[in-house]
N, C-alpha and C positions, 0 to 999 in steps of 0.2 A: 689283451684285445679281444673283442667280440664282434663278429660281423653278422649282420642280418641281411638276408636275400629276400626281396620282396617277391612272393610267388603267386599272390592274388591281390588285386586292387580294384576298387570301383572306377578307377580311371583318373583320379585326383592324386596329386603328388603325395607320397612317393608312388611311382608307377611299377608295375610288374616288371621284374628284371633289374630294377635298381638295387644297389648295395647301401647299407648304412654301416659305418664303422664307428665302434665305441673304442677309442684308442687310449683314454687317459683312465686312471684308476679312480674314478669318482662316479657318484650316482648319475643316472641319465633319466630324465623325465620324458615319457612319451604322453602327448596329449594334444587337444585343441587350444590350449593356453598359448598365446603368441610367444611367450618366452620359454617354452618347453624346448629341450635340447632336440627332440624329434617331434617337430610341429606337423600335425596332420589336421587340416581344416575340413572335417567331415562330421556330419551330424551323429554318425554312430560312434563317435569317439568322445569320451568325457574330456572336460578341460585338464584334468590330472588323472589319466587313465591308468598307467602303470609306471613302474620305476625298475630300471636295471641297476643292480647294486654290486659293486665289488666287494667281496669278502675275502678273508685270507685263503688263498688257494682256489678261488672258484667265483664265478659270477651268479648271481641270483636274480629272480624276476619276482616283483611283488605287485598285485592288483591293488589299486587304491580306492576300494569301496565303490565301484563304478556300477551303475544300473545294468549296462550291457554285459560287464564282465570280460574276462579274458580266459582263454582256453590254451592249454599245453598238451599237444598230441591227443586232442579230442576230449581231454578231461578239464572240467572247469577249475581254474586256479583259485585256490583258497589260501590265503596267507602268502608266505614267500617260499620259493623252492629253487634248488639249483638249476642252472641252464646247462644242458648237455649238448654236445655236438649232434646236430640233426634234429633238434627239438622243432616242432611246428607250433608257432605261437599265432593264435588267432585273436584278433582284436577288431570288433566291428566287422566291416567288409574286407578287412586286410588280413593277409597270412604272411608270416615271416618264417624263414627257416635259419635257425642259428648255425653259423659255421666258424671255423677258426676260433673256437673257444679257447682263449689262452688264459693263462693264470694271471689275475691282475697283481701288480706289484705296488707296494706303498710309494708314496711320493718321495723326493729326494731327503727330506728329514725324517723318514722312516715312520711317518704317522699316517693313518688312514682318515681320510676326509669323508665322512658319512653324514650328510645332511639328510636326515629322515623326515623333514617337513614335507 
């Protein structure tokens, strides 16, 4: 499991104080695309902005070649990196803090479902 707490928001959902829980061991897309797992309808967010990916023993975050980009702890995210408890993730006008960073487990047939598209 990975929980994200919204600590800054331009006032459009998700709002400051809300939490987002990633409970299943599968990739989660954050973006302005209406079918994104974490849908944010704001012009500073790309349609497919970033992806949270479960890897064996950890969660990672990957920027998806956006113009605005993504920062983790004030550093521009390049490629993919592990998410660590307390990480400050900045996306457009939003800021999320990673909490309850649990170890993702494979699904019941012991395989990892990693849709990298």
